[in-house]
All heavy atoms as a GROMACS GRO file, in nm:
protein
  418
    1MET      N    1   0.081  -0.123   0.003
    1MET     CA    2   0.003  -0.001   0.006
    1MET      C    3   0.088   0.122  -0.001
    1MET      O    4   0.053   0.217  -0.072
    1MET     CB    5  -0.086  -0.007   0.116
    1MET     CG    6  -0.194   0.102   0.118
    1MET     SD    7  -0.303   0.073  -0.012
    1MET     CE    8  -0.407   0.216   0.000
    2LEU      N    9   0.191   0.122   0.072
    2LEU     CA   10   0.283   0.232   0.078
    2LEU      C   11   0.350   0.263  -0.058
    2LEU      O   12   0.366   0.382  -0.102
    2LEU     CB   13   0.402   0.209   0.186
    2LEU     CG   14   0.491   0.320   0.203
    2LEU    CD1   15   0.417   0.454   0.255
    2LEU    CD2   16   0.595   0.285   0.309
    3GLN      N   17   0.379   0.153  -0.128
    3GLN     CA   18   0.439   0.174  -0.271
    3GLN      C   19   0.343   0.238  -0.358
    3GLN      O   20   0.380   0.326  -0.434
    3GLN     CB   21   0.483   0.033  -0.324
    3GLN     CG   22   0.558   0.040  -0.443
    3GLN     CD   23   0.687   0.106  -0.433
    3GLN    OE1   24   0.768   0.089  -0.336
    3GLN    NE2   25   0.734   0.183  -0.530
    4VAL      N   26   0.215   0.206  -0.351
    4VAL     CA   27   0.111   0.271  -0.438
    4VAL      C   28   0.103   0.414  -0.407
    4VAL      O   29   0.092   0.503  -0.498
    4VAL     CB   30  -0.020   0.197  -0.423
    4VAL    CG1   31  -0.133   0.271  -0.500
    4VAL    CG2   32  -0.017   0.053  -0.468
    5LEU      N   33   0.098   0.448  -0.284
    5LEU     CA   34   0.092   0.585  -0.239
    5LEU      C   35   0.217   0.664  -0.287
    5LEU      O   36   0.206   0.781  -0.341
    5LEU     CB   37   0.074   0.595  -0.095
    5LEU     CG   38   0.069   0.742  -0.032
    5LEU    CD1   39  -0.061   0.812  -0.086
    5LEU    CD2   40   0.070   0.735   0.119
    6THR      N   41   0.335   0.605  -0.272
    6THR     CA   42   0.458   0.674  -0.312
    6THR      C   43   0.456   0.696  -0.468
    6THR      O   44   0.498   0.806  -0.512
    6THR     CB   45   0.580   0.583  -0.263
    6THR    OG1   46   0.571   0.567  -0.129
    6THR    CG2   47   0.714   0.657  -0.302
    7ASP      N   48   0.424   0.592  -0.536
    7ASP     CA   49   0.416   0.601  -0.685
    7ASP      C   50   0.321   0.708  -0.730
    7ASP      O   51   0.339   0.782  -0.822
    7ASP     CB   52   0.383   0.480  -0.750
    7ASP     CG   53   0.490   0.371  -0.733
    7ASP    OD1   54   0.615   0.409  -0.705
    7ASP    OD2   55   0.470   0.248  -0.758
    8THR      N   56   0.198   0.720  -0.670
    8THR     CA   57   0.102   0.816  -0.700
    8THR      C   58   0.154   0.960  -0.669
    8THR      O   59   0.138   1.054  -0.758
    8THR     CB   60  -0.031   0.794  -0.625
    8THR    OG1   61  -0.076   0.659  -0.649
    8THR    CG2   62  -0.135   0.890  -0.664
    9VAL      N   63   0.209   0.980  -0.566
    9VAL     CA   64   0.264   1.114  -0.528
    9VAL      C   65   0.377   1.146  -0.625
    9VAL      O   66   0.381   1.264  -0.676
    9VAL     CB   67   0.313   1.117  -0.388
    9VAL    CG1   68   0.380   1.251  -0.356
    9VAL    CG2   69   0.197   1.108  -0.294
   10THR      N   70   0.470   1.044  -0.658
   10THR     CA   71   0.569   1.081  -0.753
   10THR      C   72   0.516   1.116  -0.890
   10THR      O   73   0.560   1.212  -0.954
   10THR     CB   74   0.661   0.959  -0.764
   10THR    OG1   75   0.716   0.924  -0.637
   10THR    CG2   76   0.782   0.982  -0.859
   11PHE      N   77   0.421   1.041  -0.937
   11PHE     CA   78   0.353   1.076  -1.063
   11PHE      C   79   0.297   1.213  -1.066
   11PHE      O   80   0.321   1.286  -1.172
   11PHE     CB   81   0.241   0.964  -1.099
   11PHE     CG   82   0.182   0.992  -1.231
   11PHE    CD1   83   0.246   0.951  -1.348
   11PHE    CD2   84   0.052   1.048  -1.235
   11PHE    CE1   85   0.177   0.979  -1.470
   11PHE    CE2   86  -0.004   1.069  -1.353
   11PHE     CZ   87   0.050   1.034  -1.471
   12ILE      N   88   0.221   1.253  -0.965
   12ILE     CA   89   0.165   1.382  -0.962
   12ILE      C   90   0.265   1.489  -0.958
   12ILE      O   91   0.261   1.588  -1.031
   12ILE     CB   92   0.066   1.390  -0.838
   12ILE    CG1   93  -0.055   1.297  -0.866
   12ILE    CG2   94   0.022   1.534  -0.813
   12ILE    CD1   95  -0.142   1.293  -0.740
   13ALA      N   96   0.375   1.468  -0.884
   13ALA     CA   97   0.486   1.571  -0.877
   13ALA      C   98   0.551   1.586  -1.002
   13ALA      O   99   0.583   1.697  -1.052
   13ALA     CB  100   0.581   1.528  -0.763
   14VAL      N  101   0.578   1.478  -1.075
   14VAL     CA  102   0.646   1.486  -1.204
   14VAL      C  103   0.557   1.550  -1.306
   14VAL      O  104   0.601   1.635  -1.386
   14VAL     CB  105   0.688   1.337  -1.245
   14VAL    CG1  106   0.736   1.346  -1.396
   14VAL    CG2  107   0.809   1.293  -1.164
   15ALA      N  108   0.419   1.513  -1.306
   15ALA     CA  109   0.331   1.581  -1.401
   15ALA      C  110   0.324   1.732  -1.370
   15ALA      O  111   0.315   1.804  -1.477
   15ALA     CB  112   0.193   1.520  -1.380
   16VAL      N  113   0.319   1.775  -1.255
   16VAL     CA  114   0.312   1.923  -1.222
   16VAL      C  115   0.434   1.986  -1.273
   16VAL      O  116   0.432   2.093  -1.329
   16VAL     CB  117   0.300   1.935  -1.075
   16VAL    CG1  118   0.312   2.094  -1.037
   16VAL    CG2  119   0.146   1.901  -1.027
   17TYR      N  120   0.559   1.922  -1.242
   17TYR     CA  121   0.681   1.977  -1.293
   17TYR      C  122   0.686   1.988  -1.439
   17TYR      O  123   0.727   2.089  -1.490
   17TYR     CB  124   0.799   1.898  -1.239
   17TYR     CG  125   0.933   1.951  -1.283
   17TYR    CD1  126   0.983   2.067  -1.228
   17TYR    CD2  127   1.012   1.876  -1.373
   17TYR    CE1  128   1.111   2.114  -1.263
   17TYR    CE2  129   1.132   1.926  -1.418
   17TYR     CZ  130   1.174   2.036  -1.366
   17TYR     OH  131   1.297   2.089  -1.401
   18MET      N  132   0.637   1.886  -1.504
   18MET     CA  133   0.638   1.885  -1.654
   18MET      C  134   0.539   1.990  -1.713
   18MET      O  135   0.564   2.050  -1.809
   18MET     CB  136   0.589   1.748  -1.705
   18MET     CG  137   0.701   1.643  -1.688
   18MET     SD  138   0.645   1.479  -1.730
   18MET     CE  139   0.578   1.501  -1.900
   19LEU      N  140   0.428   2.018  -1.642
   19LEU     CA  141   0.342   2.129  -1.683
   19LEU      C  142   0.415   2.264  -1.685
   19LEU      O  143   0.392   2.346  -1.775
   19LEU     CB  144   0.226   2.140  -1.590
   19LEU     CG  145   0.103   2.029  -1.620
   19LEU    CD1  146   0.012   2.041  -1.503
   19LEU    CD2  147   0.044   2.063  -1.748
   20PHE      N  148   0.504   2.283  -1.587
   20PHE     CA  149   0.578   2.412  -1.588
   20PHE      C  150   0.689   2.420  -1.697
   20PHE      O  151   0.714   2.523  -1.755
   20PHE     CB  152   0.648   2.430  -1.454
   20PHE     CG  153   0.559   2.468  -1.348
   20PHE    CD1  154   0.539   2.386  -1.236
   20PHE    CD2  155   0.495   2.591  -1.346
   20PHE    CE1  156   0.449   2.418  -1.135
   20PHE    CE2  157   0.404   2.627  -1.249
   20PHE     CZ  158   0.383   2.544  -1.141
   21ILE      N  159   0.736   2.303  -1.737
   21ILE     CA  160   0.845   2.302  -1.845
   21ILE      C  161   0.771   2.314  -1.973
   21ILE      O  162   0.823   2.398  -2.056
   21ILE     CB  163   0.918   2.162  -1.827
   21ILE    CG1  164   0.983   2.152  -1.697
   21ILE    CG2  165   1.026   2.152  -1.948
   21ILE    CD1  166   1.089   2.255  -1.663
   22ASN      N  167   0.681   2.228  -2.017
   22ASN     CA  168   0.617   2.232  -2.148
   22ASN      C  169   0.471   2.176  -2.129
   22ASN      O  170   0.451   2.056  -2.130
   22ASN     CB  171   0.697   2.155  -2.242
   22ASN     CG  172   0.649   2.163  -2.390
   22ASN    OD1  173   0.534   2.208  -2.410
   22ASN    ND2  174   0.733   2.122  -2.482
   23TRP      N  175   0.379   2.264  -2.117
   23TRP     CA  176   0.247   2.218  -2.087
   23TRP      C  177   0.172   2.137  -2.197
   23TRP      O  178   0.102   2.056  -2.185
   23TRP     CB  179   0.153   2.345  -2.037
   23TRP     CG  180   0.128   2.437  -2.148
   23TRP    CD1  181   0.199   2.548  -2.173
   23TRP    CD2  182   0.010   2.445  -2.232
   23TRP    NE1  183   0.137   2.619  -2.279
   23TRP    CE2  184   0.028   2.555  -2.322
   23TRP    CE3  185  -0.091   2.358  -2.253
   23TRP    CZ2  186  -0.065   2.583  -2.419
   23TRP    CZ3  187  -0.187   2.390  -2.349
   23TRP    CH2  188  -0.169   2.504  -2.425
   24LYS      N  189   0.212   2.177  -2.322
   24LYS     CA  190   0.146   2.114  -2.441
   24LYS      C  191   0.190   1.964  -2.449
   24LYS      O  192   0.117   1.883  -2.468
   24LYS     CB  193   0.188   2.189  -2.577
   24LYS     CG  194   0.125   2.322  -2.585
   24LYS     CD  195   0.162   2.391  -2.715
   24LYS     CE  196   0.108   2.534  -2.719
   24LYS     NZ  197   0.154   2.598  -2.845
   25LEU      N  198   0.322   1.944  -2.434
   25LEU     CA  199   0.380   1.811  -2.432
   25LEU      C  200   0.315   1.727  -2.317
   25LEU      O  201   0.286   1.607  -2.336
   25LEU     CB  202   0.522   1.812  -2.442
   25LEU     CG  203   0.595   1.676  -2.455
   25LEU    CD1  204   0.556   1.616  -2.591
   25LEU    CD2  205   0.747   1.693  -2.453
   26THR      N  206   0.308   1.792  -2.203
   26THR     CA  207   0.253   1.720  -2.085
   26THR      C  208   0.107   1.680  -2.106
   26THR      O  209   0.065   1.566  -2.072
   26THR     CB  210   0.258   1.816  -1.966
   26THR    OG1  211   0.392   1.852  -1.938
   26THR    CG2  212   0.211   1.738  -1.842
   27ILE      N  213   0.031   1.764  -2.170
   27ILE     CA  214  -0.116   1.729  -2.205
   27ILE      C  215  -0.115   1.612  -2.296
   27ILE      O  216  -0.196   1.524  -2.274
   27ILE     CB  217  -0.190   1.850  -2.265
   27ILE    CG1  218  -0.194   1.965  -2.157
   27ILE    CG2  219  -0.333   1.812  -2.300
   27ILE    CD1  220  -0.266   1.934  -2.027
   28VAL      N  221  -0.040   1.609  -2.394
   28VAL     CA  222  -0.026   1.494  -2.486
   28VAL      C  223   0.008   1.371  -2.414
   28VAL      O  224  -0.058   1.262  -2.434
   28VAL     CB  225   0.064   1.520  -2.602
   28VAL    CG1  226   0.096   1.399  -2.687
   28VAL    CG2  227   0.022   1.639  -2.690
   29LEU      N  228   0.104   1.377  -2.323
   29LEU     CA  229   0.145   1.264  -2.253
   29LEU      C  230   0.033   1.211  -2.160
   29LEU      O  231   0.007   1.092  -2.160
   29LEU     CB  232   0.271   1.294  -2.167
   29LEU     CG  233   0.316   1.179  -2.075
   29LEU    CD1  234   0.382   1.074  -2.152
   29LEU    CD2  235   0.409   1.237  -1.970
   30LEU      N  236  -0.034   1.300  -2.088
   30LEU     CA  237  -0.135   1.262  -1.998
   30LEU      C  238  -0.255   1.204  -2.066
   30LEU      O  239  -0.335   1.119  -2.019
   30LEU     CB  240  -0.179   1.379  -1.905
   30LEU     CG  241  -0.073   1.422  -1.809
   30LEU    CD1  242  -0.119   1.544  -1.730
   30LEU    CD2  243  -0.033   1.310  -1.712
   31ILE      N  244  -0.284   1.249  -2.194
   31ILE     CA  245  -0.386   1.197  -2.270
   31ILE      C  246  -0.356   1.046  -2.321
   31ILE      O  247  -0.452   0.964  -2.318
   31ILE     CB  248  -0.431   1.286  -2.389
   31ILE    CG1  249  -0.487   1.414  -2.330
   31ILE    CG2  250  -0.527   1.212  -2.493
   31ILE    CD1  251  -0.518   1.529  -2.433
   32THR      N  252  -0.235   1.030  -2.365
   32THR     CA  253  -0.199   0.898  -2.422
   32THR      C  254  -0.160   0.795  -2.306
   32THR      O  255  -0.153   0.677  -2.341
   32THR     CB  256  -0.084   0.914  -2.516
   32THR    OG1  257   0.025   0.975  -2.442
   32THR    CG2  258  -0.124   0.998  -2.633
   33SER      N  259  -0.128   0.836  -2.190
   33SER     CA  260  -0.080   0.735  -2.092
   33SER      C  261  -0.186   0.636  -2.053
   33SER      O  262  -0.145   0.520  -2.031
   33SER     CB  263  -0.030   0.812  -1.969
   33SER     OG  264  -0.126   0.890  -1.906
   34PRO      N  265  -0.314   0.664  -2.041
   34PRO     CA  266  -0.406   0.556  -2.015
   34PRO      C  267  -0.407   0.448  -2.122
   34PRO      O  268  -0.421   0.327  -2.099
   34PRO     CB  269  -0.543   0.617  -2.004
   34PRO     CG  270  -0.514   0.760  -1.960
   34PRO     CD  271  -0.384   0.795  -2.032
   35PHE      N  272  -0.391   0.497  -2.241
   35PHE     CA  273  -0.390   0.401  -2.359
   35PHE      C  274  -0.272   0.310  -2.354
   35PHE      O  275  -0.281   0.187  -2.367
   35PHE     CB  276  -0.392   0.469  -2.492
   35PHE     CG  277  -0.379   0.386  -2.613
   35PHE    CD1  278  -0.488   0.302  -2.649
   35PHE    CD2  279  -0.263   0.381  -2.692
   35PHE    CE1  280  -0.472   0.226  -2.760
   35PHE    CE2  281  -0.247   0.303  -2.801
   35PHE     CZ  282  -0.353   0.218  -2.836
   36MET      N  283  -0.157   0.371  -2.313
   36MET     CA  284  -0.036   0.298  -2.305
   36MET      C  285  -0.041   0.191  -2.193
   36MET      O  286   0.006   0.076  -2.193
   36MET     CB  287   0.087   0.383  -2.290
   36MET     CG  288   0.118   0.461  -2.409
   36MET     SD  289   0.272   0.565  -2.384
   36MET     CE  290   0.222   0.680  -2.269
   37LEU      N  291  -0.098   0.233  -2.075
   37LEU     CA  292  -0.121   0.142  -1.956
   37LEU      C  293  -0.210   0.031  -2.003
   37LEU      O  294  -0.186  -0.094  -1.962
   37LEU     CB  295  -0.186   0.215  -1.844
   37LEU     CG  296  -0.079   0.311  -1.782
   37LEU    CD1  297  -0.154   0.396  -1.676
   37LEU    CD2  298   0.039   0.235  -1.706
   38TYR      N  299  -0.310   0.053  -2.071
   38TYR     CA  300  -0.401  -0.050  -2.125
   38TYR      C  301  -0.335  -0.151  -2.212
   38TYR      O  302  -0.348  -0.276  -2.197
   38TYR     CB  303  -0.525   0.006  -2.196
   38TYR     CG  304  -0.617  -0.096  -2.261
   38TYR    CD1  305  -0.699  -0.181  -2.183
   38TYR    CD2  306  -0.611  -0.113  -2.395
   38TYR    CE1  307  -0.782  -0.271  -2.238
   38TYR    CE2  308  -0.695  -0.211  -2.453
   38TYR     CZ  309  -0.779  -0.288  -2.378
   38TYR     OH  310  -0.858  -0.379  -2.434
   39ILE      N  311  -0.256  -0.105  -2.300
   39ILE     CA  312  -0.183  -0.196  -2.406
   39ILE      C  313  -0.087  -0.281  -2.318
   39ILE      O  314  -0.073  -0.396  -2.354
   39ILE     CB  315  -0.107  -0.113  -2.510
   39ILE    CG1  316  -0.218  -0.048  -2.600
   39ILE    CG2  317  -0.023  -0.191  -2.592
   39ILE    CD1  318  -0.304  -0.136  -2.675
   40THR      N  319  -0.016  -0.215  -2.225
   40THR     CA  320   0.081  -0.296  -2.150
   40THR      C  321   0.004  -0.402  -2.071
   40THR      O  322   0.067  -0.513  -2.061
   40THR     CB  323   0.151  -0.186  -2.043
   40THR    OG1  324   0.217  -0.090  -2.128
   40THR    CG2  325   0.255  -0.267  -1.961
   41ARG      N  326  -0.108  -0.366  -2.006
   41ARG     CA  327  -0.171  -0.474  -1.934
   41ARG      C  328  -0.220  -0.587  -2.025
   41ARG      O  329  -0.217  -0.702  -1.983
   41ARG     CB  330  -0.301  -0.411  -1.865
   41ARG     CG  331  -0.368  -0.513  -1.775
   41ARG     CD  332  -0.474  -0.442  -1.696
   41ARG     NE  333  -0.406  -0.373  -1.588
   41ARG     CZ  334  -0.463  -0.301  -1.493
   41ARG    NH1  335  -0.591  -0.281  -1.498
   41ARG    NH2  336  -0.396  -0.245  -1.403
   42VAL      N  337  -0.274  -0.553  -2.150
   42VAL     CA  338  -0.316  -0.667  -2.234
   42VAL      C  339  -0.202  -0.752  -2.282
   42VAL      O  340  -0.210  -0.878  -2.269
   42VAL     CB  341  -0.388  -0.595  -2.361
   42VAL    CG1  342  -0.412  -0.700  -2.475
   42VAL    CG2  343  -0.510  -0.534  -2.327
   43PHE      N  344  -0.089  -0.696  -2.316
   43PHE     CA  345   0.021  -0.774  -2.354
   43PHE      C  346   0.086  -0.847  -2.246
   43PHE      O  347   0.132  -0.965  -2.257
   43PHE     CB  348   0.125  -0.684  -2.432
   43PHE     CG  349   0.094  -0.657  -2.567
   43PHE    CD1  350   0.087  -0.519  -2.616
   43PHE    CD2  351   0.079  -0.757  -2.664
   43PHE    CE1  352   0.052  -0.492  -2.738
   43PHE    CE2  353   0.047  -0.721  -2.794
   43PHE     CZ  354   0.027  -0.594  -2.828
   44GLY      N  355   0.076  -0.797  -2.120
   44GLY     CA  356   0.131  -0.864  -2.006
   44GLY      C  357   0.048  -0.987  -1.972
   44GLY      O  358   0.104  -1.091  -1.940
   45LYS      N  359  -0.083  -0.984  -1.987
   45LYS     CA  360  -0.172  -1.093  -1.975
   45LYS      C  361  -0.144  -1.206  -2.072
   45LYS      O  362  -0.142  -1.317  -2.046
   45LYS     CB  363  -0.316  -1.060  -1.970
   45LYS     CG  364  -0.355  -0.988  -1.841
   45LYS     CD  365  -0.504  -0.954  -1.834
   45LYS     CE  366  -0.544  -0.874  -1.723
   45LYS     NZ  367  -0.677  -0.842  -1.713
   46ARG      N  368  -0.121  -1.166  -2.200
   46ARG     CA  369  -0.098  -1.254  -2.313
   46ARG      C  370   0.033  -1.329  -2.289
   46ARG      O  371   0.041  -1.444  -2.314
   46ARG     CB  372  -0.087  -1.187  -2.447
   46ARG     CG  373  -0.238  -1.140  -2.486
   46ARG     CD  374  -0.229  -1.098  -2.628
   46ARG     NE  375  -0.356  -1.051  -2.674
   46ARG     CZ  376  -0.380  -1.001  -2.793
   46ARG    NH1  377  -0.282  -0.980  -2.879
   46ARG    NH2  378  -0.501  -0.962  -2.823
   47ILE      N  379   0.137  -1.247  -2.248
   47ILE     CA  380   0.271  -1.314  -2.213
   47ILE      C  381   0.257  -1.413  -2.114
   47ILE      O  382   0.314  -1.519  -2.110
   47ILE     CB  383   0.376  -1.203  -2.196
   47ILE    CG1  384   0.406  -1.120  -2.322
   47ILE    CG2  385   0.496  -1.266  -2.141
   47ILE    CD1  386   0.490  -1.000  -2.297
   48GLN      N  387   0.186  -1.383  -1.999
   48GLN     CA  388   0.178  -1.480  -1.885
   48GLN      C  389   0.098  -1.604  -1.929
   48GLN      O  390   0.127  -1.706  -1.876
   48GLN     CB  391   0.109  -1.410  -1.773
   48GLN     CG  392   0.206  -1.305  -1.703
   48GLN     CD  393   0.169  -1.277  -1.567
   48GLN    OE1  394   0.065  -1.323  -1.509
   48GLN    NE2  395   0.244  -1.185  -1.498
   49ASP      N  396  -0.001  -1.588  -2.017
   49ASP     CA  397  -0.070  -1.704  -2.063
   49ASP      C  398   0.016  -1.797  -2.149
   49ASP      O  399  -0.004  -1.921  -2.141
   49ASP     CB  400  -0.193  -1.658  -2.152
   49ASP     CG  401  -0.298  -1.595  -2.070
   49ASP    OD1  402  -0.298  -1.616  -1.949
   49ASP    OD2  403  -0.391  -1.525  -2.134
   50VAL      N  404   0.111  -1.742  -2.224
   50VAL     CA  405   0.202  -1.824  -2.299
   50VAL      C  406   0.306  -1.894  -2.209
   50VAL      O  407   0.337  -2.010  -2.236
   50VAL     CB  408   0.281  -1.736  -2.406
   50VAL    CG1  409   0.383  -1.816  -2.471
   50VAL    CG2  410   0.188  -1.674  -2.506
   51ILE      N  411   0.349  -1.835  -2.102
   51ILE     CA  412   0.451  -1.882  -2.018
   51ILE      C  413   0.386  -1.989  -1.935
   51ILE      O  414   0.318  -2.053  -1.893
   51ILE     CB  415   0.513  -1.783  -1.924
   51ILE    CG1  416   0.590  -1.685  -2.017
   51ILE    CG2  417   0.604  -1.842  -1.824
   51ILE    CD1  418   0.651  -1.576  -1.942
   0.00000   0.00000   0.00000
């Protein structure tokens, strides 16, 4: 549970910092990240089914 909290806080801190650096690129990243997480989860399950 502590690891999840730490990762969430780290993600939010990095996202806020990135907004200050380049807000347009950050918006693109935040829009595409759920799609990338979904694809990673799908392929992860397929790989585990093969093993």
